[in-house]
Biopython code that builds the backbone (N, CA, C, O; Angstrom):
import numpy as np
from Bio.PDB.StructureBuilder import StructureBuilder

atoms = [
    (1, "UNK", "N", (-9.211, 4.994, 2.511)),
    (1, "UNK", "CA", (-9.708, 6.256, 2.964)),
    (1, "UNK", "C", (-8.745, 7.339, 3.003)),
    (1, "UNK", "O", (-7.577, 7.040, 3.255)),
    (2, "UNK", "N", (-9.020, 8.425, 2.813)),
    (2, "UNK", "CA", (-8.032, 9.484, 2.779)),
    (2, "UNK", "C", (-7.807, 9.998, 4.370)),
    (2, "UNK", "O", (-8.607, 9.844, 5.293)),
    (3, "UNK", "N", (-6.663, 10.565, 4.417)),
    (3, "UNK", "CA", (-6.465, 11.125, 5.815)),
    (3, "UNK", "C", (-7.517, 12.027, 6.461)),
    (3, "UNK", "O", (-7.768, 12.017, 7.666)),
    (4, "UNK", "N", (-8.107, 12.804, 5.558)),
    (4, "UNK", "CA", (-9.105, 13.862, 5.948)),
    (4, "UNK", "C", (-10.220, 13.051, 6.360)),
    (4, "UNK", "O", (-10.763, 13.334, 7.428)),
    (5, "UNK", "N", (-10.682, 11.999, 5.614)),
    (5, "UNK", "CA", (-11.885, 11.159, 5.907)),
    (5, "UNK", "C", (-11.728, 10.552, 7.230)),
    (5, "UNK", "O", (-12.589, 10.631, 8.106)),
    (6, "UNK", "N", (-10.493, 9.880, 7.368)),
    (6, "UNK", "CA", (-10.174, 9.339, 8.738)),
    (6, "UNK", "C", (-10.186, 10.200, 9.971)),
    (6, "UNK", "O", (-10.505, 9.766, 11.078)),
    (7, "UNK", "N", (-9.806, 11.508, 9.717)),
    (7, "UNK", "CA", (-9.807, 12.442, 10.814)),
    (7, "UNK", "C", (-11.271, 12.769, 11.032)),
    (7, "UNK", "O", (-11.605, 12.957, 12.202)),
    (8, "UNK", "N", (-12.047, 12.849, 10.243)),
    (8, "UNK", "CA", (-13.473, 13.294, 10.369)),
    (8, "UNK", "C", (-14.151, 12.133, 11.151)),
    (8, "UNK", "O", (-14.910, 12.399, 12.082)),
    (9, "UNK", "N", (-13.909, 10.954, 10.817)),
    (9, "UNK", "CA", (-14.365, 9.817, 11.502)),
    (9, "UNK", "C", (-14.136, 9.849, 12.890)),
    (9, "UNK", "O", (-15.053, 9.718, 13.700)),
    (10, "UNK", "N", (-12.869, 10.031, 13.230)),
    (10, "UNK", "CA", (-12.262, 10.102, 14.595)),
    (10, "UNK", "C", (-12.975, 11.302, 15.369)),
    (10, "UNK", "O", (-13.424, 11.186, 16.509)),
    (11, "UNK", "N", (-13.022, 12.462, 14.611)),
    (11, "UNK", "CA", (-13.733, 13.679, 15.441)),
    (11, "UNK", "C", (-15.123, 13.425, 15.659)),
    (11, "UNK", "O", (-15.666, 13.907, 16.652)),
    (12, "UNK", "N", (-15.855, 12.620, 14.725)),
    (12, "UNK", "CA", (-17.324, 12.444, 15.011)),
    (12, "UNK", "C", (-17.410, 11.290, 16.187)),
    (12, "UNK", "O", (-18.322, 11.289, 17.014)),
    (13, "UNK", "N", (-16.444, 10.393, 16.165)),
    (13, "UNK", "CA", (-16.563, 9.296, 17.366)),
    (13, "UNK", "C", (-16.340, 10.064, 18.541)),
    (13, "UNK", "O", (-17.162, 10.004, 19.455)),
    (14, "UNK", "N", (-15.221, 10.853, 18.638)),
    (14, "UNK", "CA", (-14.866, 11.727, 19.894)),
    (14, "UNK", "C", (-16.155, 12.690, 20.346)),
    (14, "UNK", "O", (-16.379, 12.864, 21.544)),
    (15, "UNK", "N", (-16.828, 13.185, 19.518)),
    (15, "UNK", "CA", (-17.916, 14.202, 19.611)),
    (15, "UNK", "C", (-19.085, 13.253, 20.315)),
    (15, "UNK", "O", (-19.708, 13.661, 21.295)),
    (16, "UNK", "N", (-19.306, 12.041, 19.764)),
    (16, "UNK", "CA", (-20.342, 11.139, 20.372)),
    (16, "UNK", "C", (-20.005, 10.805, 21.819)),
    (16, "UNK", "O", (-20.794, 10.926, 22.757)),
    (17, "UNK", "N", (-18.747, 10.370, 21.902)),
    (17, "UNK", "CA", (-18.147, 10.094, 23.236)),
    (17, "UNK", "C", (-18.349, 11.105, 24.180)),
    (17, "UNK", "O", (-18.883, 10.828, 25.254)),
    (18, "UNK", "N", (-17.997, 12.219, 23.921)),
    (18, "UNK", "CA", (-18.141, 13.330, 24.854)),
    (18, "UNK", "C", (-19.495, 13.685, 25.308)),
    (18, "UNK", "O", (-19.779, 13.938, 26.479)),
    (19, "UNK", "N", (-20.467, 13.689, 24.134)),
    (19, "UNK", "CA", (-21.831, 13.863, 24.343)),
    (19, "UNK", "C", (-22.387, 12.797, 25.368)),
    (19, "UNK", "O", (-23.054, 13.159, 26.338)),
    (20, "UNK", "N", (-22.114, 11.575, 25.142)),
    (20, "UNK", "CA", (-22.420, 10.428, 26.064)),
    (20, "UNK", "C", (-21.966, 10.735, 27.637)),
    (20, "UNK", "O", (-22.689, 10.678, 28.632)),
    (21, "UNK", "N", (-20.717, 11.037, 27.573)),
    (21, "UNK", "CA", (-20.187, 11.295, 28.850)),
    (21, "UNK", "C", (-20.837, 12.340, 29.635)),
    (21, "UNK", "O", (-21.033, 12.302, 30.849)),
    (22, "UNK", "N", (-21.174, 13.341, 28.774)),
    (22, "UNK", "CA", (-21.885, 14.728, 29.586)),
    (22, "UNK", "C", (-23.214, 14.233, 30.063)),
    (22, "UNK", "O", (-23.673, 14.524, 31.168)),
    (23, "UNK", "N", (-23.837, 13.439, 29.144)),
    (23, "UNK", "CA", (-25.244, 12.911, 29.724)),
    (23, "UNK", "C", (-25.089, 12.067, 30.854)),
    (23, "UNK", "O", (-25.843, 12.185, 31.820)),
    (24, "UNK", "N", (-24.022, 11.081, 30.815)),
    (24, "UNK", "CA", (-23.927, 10.206, 32.145)),
    (24, "UNK", "C", (-23.390, 11.043, 33.199)),
    (24, "UNK", "O", (-23.740, 10.817, 34.357)),
    (25, "UNK", "N", (-22.483, 12.098, 32.908)),
    (25, "UNK", "CA", (-21.918, 12.726, 33.986)),
    (25, "UNK", "C", (-22.757, 14.033, 34.381)),
    (25, "UNK", "O", (-22.367, 14.829, 35.235)),
    (26, "UNK", "N", (-23.921, 14.162, 33.684)),
    (26, "UNK", "CA", (-24.864, 15.324, 34.223)),
    (26, "UNK", "C", (-25.052, 15.446, 35.753)),
    (26, "UNK", "O", (-25.055, 16.517, 36.359)),
    (27, "UNK", "N", (-25.207, 14.234, 36.300)),
    (27, "UNK", "CA", (-25.453, 14.075, 37.580)),
    (27, "UNK", "C", (-24.351, 14.462, 38.705)),
    (27, "UNK", "O", (-24.579, 14.855, 39.850)),
    (28, "UNK", "N", (-23.188, 14.265, 38.126)),
    (28, "UNK", "CA", (-22.122, 14.738, 38.939)),
    (28, "UNK", "C", (-21.598, 16.083, 39.078)),
    (28, "UNK", "O", (-21.004, 16.527, 40.060)),
    (29, "UNK", "N", (-21.942, 16.837, 37.733)),
    (29, "UNK", "CA", (-21.340, 18.229, 37.592)),
    (29, "UNK", "C", (-22.584, 19.006, 37.388)),
    (29, "UNK", "O", (-22.473, 20.166, 36.992)),
    (30, "UNK", "N", (-23.830, 18.471, 37.625)),
    (30, "UNK", "CA", (-25.063, 19.396, 37.516)),
    (30, "UNK", "C", (-25.132, 20.560, 38.326)),
    (30, "UNK", "O", (-24.535, 20.573, 39.403)),
    (31, "UNK", "N", (-25.840, 21.613, 37.909)),
    (31, "UNK", "CA", (-26.066, 22.767, 38.616)),
    (31, "UNK", "C", (-26.633, 22.703, 40.070)),
    (31, "UNK", "O", (-26.446, 23.602, 40.890)),
    (32, "UNK", "N", (-27.317, 21.603, 40.309)),
    (32, "UNK", "CA", (-28.061, 21.294, 41.398)),
    (32, "UNK", "C", (-27.312, 20.218, 42.190)),
    (32, "UNK", "O", (-28.033, 19.660, 43.018)),
    (33, "UNK", "N", (-26.193, 19.838, 42.149)),
    (33, "UNK", "CA", (-25.438, 18.699, 42.780)),
    (33, "UNK", "C", (-25.737, 18.790, 44.445)),
    (33, "UNK", "O", (-25.401, 19.713, 45.186)),
    (34, "UNK", "N", (-26.315, 17.813, 44.735)),
    (34, "UNK", "CA", (-26.704, 17.646, 46.164)),
    (34, "UNK", "C", (-28.090, 18.071, 46.749)),
    (34, "UNK", "O", (-28.391, 18.137, 47.940)),
    (35, "UNK", "N", (-28.928, 18.365, 45.583)),
    (35, "UNK", "CA", (-30.352, 18.478, 45.844)),
    (35, "UNK", "C", (-30.986, 17.111, 46.174)),
    (35, "UNK", "O", (-30.718, 16.118, 45.498)),
    (36, "UNK", "N", (-31.822, 17.077, 47.214)),
    (36, "UNK", "CA", (-32.429, 15.927, 47.619)),
    (36, "UNK", "C", (-33.513, 15.458, 46.731)),
    (36, "UNK", "O", (-34.312, 16.280, 46.284)),
    (37, "UNK", "N", (-33.604, 14.227, 46.446)),
    (37, "UNK", "CA", (-34.561, 13.630, 45.621)),
    (37, "UNK", "C", (-35.379, 12.595, 46.622)),
    (37, "UNK", "O", (-34.882, 12.175, 47.667)),
    (38, "UNK", "N", (-36.743, 12.234, 46.144)),
    (38, "UNK", "CA", (-37.318, 11.480, 47.167)),
    (38, "UNK", "C", (-36.682, 10.296, 47.765)),
    (38, "UNK", "O", (-35.779, 9.870, 47.045)),
    (39, "UNK", "N", (-36.864, 9.605, 48.883)),
    (39, "UNK", "CA", (-36.257, 8.561, 49.618)),
    (39, "UNK", "C", (-34.825, 8.650, 49.865)),
    (39, "UNK", "O", (-34.156, 7.621, 49.966)),
    (40, "UNK", "N", (-34.236, 9.972, 49.984)),
    (40, "UNK", "CA", (-32.970, 10.275, 50.382)),
    (40, "UNK", "C", (-31.936, 10.049, 49.208)),
    (40, "UNK", "O", (-30.732, 10.113, 49.459)),
    (41, "UNK", "N", (-32.352, 9.806, 48.034)),
    (41, "UNK", "CA", (-31.421, 9.730, 46.991)),
    (41, "UNK", "C", (-30.963, 11.118, 46.479)),
    (41, "UNK", "O", (-31.749, 12.065, 46.479)),
    (42, "UNK", "N", (-29.660, 11.236, 46.034)),
    (42, "UNK", "CA", (-29.250, 12.497, 45.660)),
    (42, "UNK", "C", (-29.642, 12.566, 44.133)),
    (42, "UNK", "O", (-29.468, 11.635, 43.347)),
    (43, "UNK", "N", (-30.172, 13.740, 43.827)),
    (43, "UNK", "CA", (-30.555, 14.068, 42.337)),
    (43, "UNK", "C", (-29.609, 15.052, 41.845)),
    (43, "UNK", "O", (-29.679, 16.150, 42.397)),
    (44, "UNK", "N", (-28.741, 14.909, 40.933)),
    (44, "UNK", "CA", (-27.847, 15.791, 40.615)),
    (44, "UNK", "C", (-28.076, 15.969, 39.061)),
    (44, "UNK", "O", (-27.202, 15.686, 38.242)),
    (45, "UNK", "N", (-29.287, 16.448, 38.732)),
    (45, "UNK", "CA", (-29.674, 16.569, 37.373)),
    (45, "UNK", "C", (-30.041, 18.275, 37.318)),
    (45, "UNK", "O", (-30.655, 18.906, 38.178)),
    (46, "UNK", "N", (-29.536, 18.734, 36.190)),
    (46, "UNK", "CA", (-29.666, 20.239, 35.951)),
    (46, "UNK", "C", (-31.382, 20.571, 35.977)),
    (46, "UNK", "O", (-32.164, 19.770, 35.466)),
    (47, "UNK", "N", (-31.807, 21.715, 36.567)),
    (47, "UNK", "CA", (-33.206, 21.807, 36.643)),
    (47, "UNK", "C", (-33.874, 21.930, 35.187)),
    (47, "UNK", "O", (-35.049, 21.618, 34.992)),
    (48, "UNK", "N", (-32.991, 22.428, 34.150)),
    (48, "UNK", "CA", (-33.482, 22.579, 32.921)),
    (48, "UNK", "C", (-33.768, 21.171, 32.365)),
    (48, "UNK", "O", (-34.752, 20.928, 31.667)),
    (49, "UNK", "N", (-32.893, 20.308, 32.700)),
    (49, "UNK", "CA", (-33.256, 18.897, 32.124)),
    (49, "UNK", "C", (-34.450, 18.297, 32.785)),
    (49, "UNK", "O", (-35.234, 17.619, 32.122)),
    (50, "UNK", "N", (-34.629, 18.511, 34.052)),
    (50, "UNK", "CA", (-35.793, 18.043, 34.858)),
    (50, "UNK", "C", (-36.993, 18.601, 34.143)),
    (50, "UNK", "O", (-37.862, 17.860, 33.684)),
    (51, "UNK", "N", (-37.033, 19.868, 34.055)),
    (51, "UNK", "CA", (-38.109, 20.815, 33.439)),
    (51, "UNK", "C", (-38.599, 20.052, 32.001)),
    (51, "UNK", "O", (-39.763, 19.810, 31.682)),
    (52, "UNK", "N", (-37.463, 19.766, 31.285)),
    (52, "UNK", "CA", (-37.631, 19.272, 29.934)),
    (52, "UNK", "C", (-38.387, 17.738, 30.208)),
    (52, "UNK", "O", (-39.378, 17.431, 29.545)),
    (53, "UNK", "N", (-37.928, 16.991, 31.047)),
    (53, "UNK", "CA", (-38.615, 15.743, 31.311)),
    (53, "UNK", "C", (-39.953, 15.875, 31.684)),
    (53, "UNK", "O", (-40.854, 15.243, 31.132)),
    (54, "UNK", "N", (-40.124, 16.662, 32.587)),
    (54, "UNK", "CA", (-41.578, 16.994, 33.192)),
    (54, "UNK", "C", (-42.517, 17.456, 31.940)),
    (54, "UNK", "O", (-43.599, 16.893, 31.780)),
    (55, "UNK", "N", (-42.137, 18.373, 31.153)),
    (55, "UNK", "CA", (-42.875, 18.758, 29.921)),
    (55, "UNK", "C", (-43.181, 17.643, 29.073)),
    (55, "UNK", "O", (-44.335, 17.435, 28.701)),
    (56, "UNK", "N", (-42.140, 16.859, 28.720)),
    (56, "UNK", "CA", (-42.383, 15.764, 27.850)),
    (56, "UNK", "C", (-43.340, 14.810, 28.549)),
    (56, "UNK", "O", (-44.338, 14.453, 27.924)),
    (57, "UNK", "N", (-43.134, 14.362, 29.788)),
    (57, "UNK", "CA", (-44.148, 13.532, 30.292)),
    (57, "UNK", "C", (-45.666, 14.142, 30.457)),
    (57, "UNK", "O", (-46.657, 13.414, 30.409)),
    (58, "UNK", "N", (-45.723, 15.424, 30.637)),
    (58, "UNK", "CA", (-46.938, 16.177, 30.544)),
    (58, "UNK", "C", (-47.660, 15.966, 29.206)),
    (58, "UNK", "O", (-48.783, 15.477, 29.079)),
    (59, "UNK", "N", (-46.880, 16.392, 28.255)),
    (59, "UNK", "CA", (-47.363, 16.172, 26.687)),
    (59, "UNK", "C", (-47.868, 14.784, 26.483)),
    (59, "UNK", "O", (-48.777, 14.634, 25.667)),
    (60, "UNK", "N", (-47.413, 13.792, 27.095)),
    (60, "UNK", "CA", (-47.819, 12.431, 26.786)),
    (60, "UNK", "C", (-48.854, 11.969, 27.823)),
    (60, "UNK", "O", (-49.271, 10.812, 27.782)),
    (61, "UNK", "N", (-49.326, 12.933, 28.849)),
    (61, "UNK", "CA", (-50.359, 12.464, 29.801)),
    (61, "UNK", "C", (-49.982, 11.886, 31.046)),
    (61, "UNK", "O", (-50.857, 11.427, 31.780)),
    (62, "UNK", "N", (-48.833, 11.857, 31.357)),
    (62, "UNK", "CA", (-48.105, 11.037, 32.651)),
    (62, "UNK", "C", (-47.902, 11.950, 33.641)),
    (62, "UNK", "O", (-47.797, 11.452, 34.761)),
    (63, "UNK", "N", (-47.794, 13.427, 33.551)),
    (63, "UNK", "CA", (-47.484, 14.269, 34.441)),
    (63, "UNK", "C", (-48.391, 15.413, 34.459)),
    (63, "UNK", "O", (-48.532, 16.102, 33.448)),
    (64, "UNK", "N", (-49.043, 15.669, 35.593)),
    (64, "UNK", "CA", (-50.028, 16.597, 35.544)),
    (64, "UNK", "C", (-49.768, 17.848, 36.537)),
    (64, "UNK", "O", (-50.607, 18.724, 36.747)),
    (65, "UNK", "N", (-48.467, 17.798, 37.120)),
    (65, "UNK", "CA", (-48.069, 18.927, 38.029)),
    (65, "UNK", "C", (-47.377, 19.933, 37.233)),
    (65, "UNK", "O", (-47.332, 19.789, 36.011)),
    (66, "UNK", "N", (-46.811, 20.982, 37.822)),
    (66, "UNK", "CA", (-46.220, 22.092, 37.124)),
    (66, "UNK", "C", (-44.770, 21.709, 36.928)),
    (66, "UNK", "O", (-44.032, 21.353, 37.846)),
    (67, "UNK", "N", (-44.405, 21.815, 35.597)),
    (67, "UNK", "CA", (-43.118, 21.496, 35.121)),
    (67, "UNK", "C", (-42.176, 22.695, 35.529)),
    (67, "UNK", "O", (-41.974, 23.666, 34.800)),
    (68, "UNK", "N", (-41.611, 22.511, 36.805)),
    (68, "UNK", "CA", (-40.812, 23.673, 37.454)),
    (68, "UNK", "C", (-39.371, 23.333, 37.584)),
    (68, "UNK", "O", (-38.542, 24.170, 37.939)),
    (69, "UNK", "N", (-39.077, 22.107, 37.296)),
    (69, "UNK", "CA", (-37.609, 21.687, 37.228)),
    (69, "UNK", "C", (-37.191, 21.332, 38.657)),
    (69, "UNK", "O", (-36.002, 21.274, 38.973)),
    (70, "UNK", "N", (-38.196, 21.093, 39.518)),
    (70, "UNK", "CA", (-37.878, 20.456, 40.913)),
    (70, "UNK", "C", (-38.614, 18.926, 40.796)),
    (70, "UNK", "O", (-39.801, 18.737, 40.527)),
    (71, "UNK", "N", (-37.573, 17.871, 41.074)),
    (71, "UNK", "CA", (-37.935, 16.591, 40.916)),
    (71, "UNK", "C", (-38.683, 16.147, 42.267)),
    (71, "UNK", "O", (-38.132, 16.372, 43.344)),
    (72, "UNK", "N", (-39.835, 15.569, 42.219)),
    (72, "UNK", "CA", (-40.459, 15.241, 43.437)),
    (72, "UNK", "C", (-41.027, 13.827, 43.099)),
    (72, "UNK", "O", (-40.797, 13.236, 42.043)),
    (73, "UNK", "N", (-41.820, 13.341, 44.149)),
    (73, "UNK", "CA", (-42.536, 12.134, 43.976)),
    (73, "UNK", "C", (-43.345, 11.912, 42.791)),
    (73, "UNK", "O", (-43.192, 10.931, 42.064)),
    (74, "UNK", "N", (-44.264, 12.884, 42.587)),
    (74, "UNK", "CA", (-45.194, 13.009, 41.549)),
    (74, "UNK", "C", (-44.424, 12.771, 40.249)),
    (74, "UNK", "O", (-44.790, 11.917, 39.442)),
    (75, "UNK", "N", (-43.209, 13.648, 40.039)),
    (75, "UNK", "CA", (-42.459, 13.281, 38.770)),
    (75, "UNK", "C", (-41.837, 11.962, 38.593)),
    (75, "UNK", "O", (-41.807, 11.333, 37.535)),
    (76, "UNK", "N", (-41.345, 11.600, 39.713)),
    (76, "UNK", "CA", (-40.772, 10.249, 39.735)),
    (76, "UNK", "C", (-41.900, 9.114, 39.361)),
    (76, "UNK", "O", (-41.642, 8.274, 38.499)),
    (77, "UNK", "N", (-42.919, 9.124, 39.916)),
    (77, "UNK", "CA", (-44.065, 8.266, 39.638)),
    (77, "UNK", "C", (-44.450, 8.245, 38.215)),
    (77, "UNK", "O", (-44.540, 7.175, 37.615)),
    (78, "UNK", "N", (-44.714, 9.544, 37.566)),
    (78, "UNK", "CA", (-44.930, 9.762, 36.262)),
    (78, "UNK", "C", (-43.923, 9.032, 35.357)),
    (78, "UNK", "O", (-44.304, 8.344, 34.411)),
    (79, "UNK", "N", (-42.650, 9.196, 35.667)),
    (79, "UNK", "CA", (-41.583, 8.819, 34.979)),
    (79, "UNK", "C", (-41.610, 7.144, 34.958)),
    (79, "UNK", "O", (-41.461, 6.499, 33.919)),
    (80, "UNK", "N", (-41.817, 6.567, 36.231)),
    (80, "UNK", "CA", (-42.080, 5.297, 36.210)),
    (80, "UNK", "C", (-43.308, 4.611, 35.337)),
    (80, "UNK", "O", (-43.209, 3.494, 34.829)),
    (81, "UNK", "N", (-44.389, 5.386, 35.250)),
    (81, "UNK", "CA", (-45.468, 4.878, 34.517)),
    (81, "UNK", "C", (-45.146, 4.946, 32.949)),
    (81, "UNK", "O", (-45.491, 4.070, 32.157)),
    (82, "UNK", "N", (-44.432, 6.116, 32.607)),
    (82, "UNK", "CA", (-43.887, 6.322, 31.260)),
    (82, "UNK", "C", (-42.983, 4.985, 30.848)),
    (82, "UNK", "O", (-43.135, 4.394, 29.779)),
    (83, "UNK", "N", (-42.116, 4.643, 31.763)),
    (83, "UNK", "CA", (-41.116, 3.711, 31.504)),
    (83, "UNK", "C", (-41.914, 2.314, 31.376)),
    (83, "UNK", "O", (-41.630, 1.559, 30.446)),
    (84, "UNK", "N", (-42.718, 2.036, 32.129)),
    (84, "UNK", "CA", (-43.531, 0.738, 31.984)),
    (84, "UNK", "C", (-44.208, 0.547, 30.856)),
    (84, "UNK", "O", (-44.289, -0.544, 30.291)),
    (85, "UNK", "N", (-44.840, 1.817, 30.384)),
    (85, "UNK", "CA", (-45.523, 1.910, 28.973)),
    (85, "UNK", "C", (-44.653, 1.608, 27.694)),
    (85, "UNK", "O", (-45.009, 1.051, 26.656)),
    (86, "UNK", "N", (-43.244, 2.194, 28.086)),
    (86, "UNK", "CA", (-42.378, 1.902, 26.918)),
    (86, "UNK", "C", (-41.571, 0.711, 26.986)),
    (86, "UNK", "O", (-40.765, 0.490, 26.083)),
    (87, "UNK", "N", (-41.710, -0.167, 28.062)),
    (87, "UNK", "CA", (-41.235, -1.388, 28.146)),
    (87, "UNK", "C", (-39.930, -1.304, 28.674)),
    (87, "UNK", "O", (-39.124, -2.230, 28.593)),
    (88, "UNK", "N", (-39.679, -0.125, 29.258)),
    (88, "UNK", "CA", (-38.307, -0.034, 30.002)),
    (88, "UNK", "C", (-38.312, -0.175, 31.468)),
    (88, "UNK", "O", (-39.365, 0.024, 32.072)),
    (89, "UNK", "N", (-37.237, -0.500, 32.100)),
    (89, "UNK", "CA", (-37.284, -0.741, 33.475)),
    (89, "UNK", "C", (-37.888, 0.404, 34.174)),
    (89, "UNK", "O", (-37.379, 1.506, 33.973)),
    (90, "UNK", "N", (-38.910, 0.309, 34.974)),
    (90, "UNK", "CA", (-39.510, 1.287, 35.757)),
    (90, "UNK", "C", (-38.799, 1.851, 37.047)),
    (90, "UNK", "O", (-39.296, 1.687, 38.162)),
    (91, "UNK", "N", (-37.561, 2.553, 36.835)),
    (91, "UNK", "CA", (-36.807, 2.872, 37.880)),
    (91, "UNK", "C", (-37.248, 4.235, 38.471)),
    (91, "UNK", "O", (-37.087, 4.526, 39.656)),
    (92, "UNK", "N", (-37.866, 5.112, 37.473)),
    (92, "UNK", "CA", (-38.188, 6.528, 38.055)),
    (92, "UNK", "C", (-36.949, 7.350, 37.871)),
    (92, "UNK", "O", (-36.984, 8.509, 38.283)),
    (93, "UNK", "N", (-35.870, 6.902, 37.309)),
    (93, "UNK", "CA", (-34.650, 7.593, 37.105)),
    (93, "UNK", "C", (-34.259, 7.933, 35.900)),
    (93, "UNK", "O", (-34.639, 7.198, 34.988)),
    (94, "UNK", "N", (-33.547, 8.923, 35.612)),
    (94, "UNK", "CA", (-33.072, 9.179, 34.303)),
    (94, "UNK", "C", (-32.144, 8.295, 33.804)),
    (94, "UNK", "O", (-31.261, 7.888, 34.559)),
    (95, "UNK", "N", (-32.197, 7.898, 32.567)),
    (95, "UNK", "CA", (-31.069, 7.003, 31.905)),
    (95, "UNK", "C", (-31.233, 7.559, 30.288)),
    (95, "UNK", "O", (-32.077, 8.365, 29.897)),
    (96, "UNK", "N", (-30.262, 6.943, 29.534)),
    (96, "UNK", "CA", (-30.245, 7.391, 28.229)),
    (96, "UNK", "C", (-31.459, 6.968, 27.395)),
    (96, "UNK", "O", (-32.054, 7.689, 26.594)),
    (97, "UNK", "N", (-31.759, 5.614, 27.717)),
    (97, "UNK", "CA", (-32.951, 5.129, 27.079)),
    (97, "UNK", "C", (-34.224, 5.962, 27.325)),
    (97, "UNK", "O", (-34.967, 6.337, 26.418)),
    (98, "UNK", "N", (-34.399, 6.207, 28.582)),
    (98, "UNK", "CA", (-35.803, 7.013, 28.801)),
    (98, "UNK", "C", (-35.843, 8.292, 28.234)),
    (98, "UNK", "O", (-36.858, 8.683, 27.658)),
    (99, "UNK", "N", (-34.649, 9.112, 28.360)),
    (99, "UNK", "CA", (-34.657, 10.351, 27.586)),
    (99, "UNK", "C", (-34.703, 10.252, 26.116)),
    (99, "UNK", "O", (-35.215, 11.168, 25.473)),
    (100, "UNK", "N", (-34.172, 9.140, 25.489)),
    (100, "UNK", "CA", (-34.405, 8.983, 24.052)),
    (100, "UNK", "C", (-35.848, 8.599, 23.809)),
    (100, "UNK", "O", (-36.387, 8.926, 22.752)),
    (101, "UNK", "N", (-36.507, 7.912, 24.747)),
    (101, "UNK", "CA", (-37.947, 7.605, 24.378)),
    (101, "UNK", "C", (-38.798, 8.735, 24.649)),
    (101, "UNK", "O", (-39.936, 8.738, 24.180)),
    (102, "UNK", "N", (-38.354, 9.767, 25.401)),
    (102, "UNK", "CA", (-39.051, 10.950, 25.737)),
    (102, "UNK", "C", (-38.747, 12.086, 24.349)),
    (102, "UNK", "O", (-39.441, 13.078, 24.124)),
    (103, "UNK", "N", (-37.742, 11.720, 23.663)),
    (103, "UNK", "CA", (-37.472, 12.564, 22.614)),
    (103, "UNK", "C", (-36.494, 13.754, 22.979)),
    (103, "UNK", "O", (-36.377, 14.829, 22.390)),
    (104, "UNK", "N", (-35.801, 13.281, 24.133)),
    (104, "UNK", "CA", (-34.823, 14.340, 24.631)),
    (104, "UNK", "C", (-33.496, 13.743, 24.454)),
    (104, "UNK", "O", (-33.208, 12.570, 24.695)),
    (105, "UNK", "N", (-32.587, 14.806, 23.940)),
    (105, "UNK", "CA", (-31.017, 14.476, 23.777)),
    (105, "UNK", "C", (-30.905, 13.428, 22.752)),
    (105, "UNK", "O", (-29.799, 12.990, 22.435)),
]
sb = StructureBuilder()
sb.init_structure("model")
sb.init_model(0)
sb.init_chain("A")
sb.init_seg("    ")
for serial, (resi, resn, name, xyz) in enumerate(atoms, 1):
    if name == "N":
        sb.init_residue(resn, " ", resi, " ")
    sb.init_atom(name, np.array(xyz, "f"), 0.0, 1.0, " ", f" {name:<3s}", serial, name[0])
structure = sb.get_structure()
């Protein structure tokens, strides 16, 4: 393999690692760090991501509320129902598998 090809492979691997870290770390560095979620849990997801999830759930018939970027009990319940239907653990929380199943990121 040429040096250029090796560098491209390393660059792609690094880009994937950074993207995964950003997805996992979105809660720690999100624009709404500290916003309260139901049951006292901290929800540190950017409102745009929450809105995207709400819209994706609504398109699939799981969420009937307003996709406003505010995570609430109705949003969490809709996500749990979606996760169950997809054979995922119904946590009601964001994870990479759930976002992928929703066609996000």
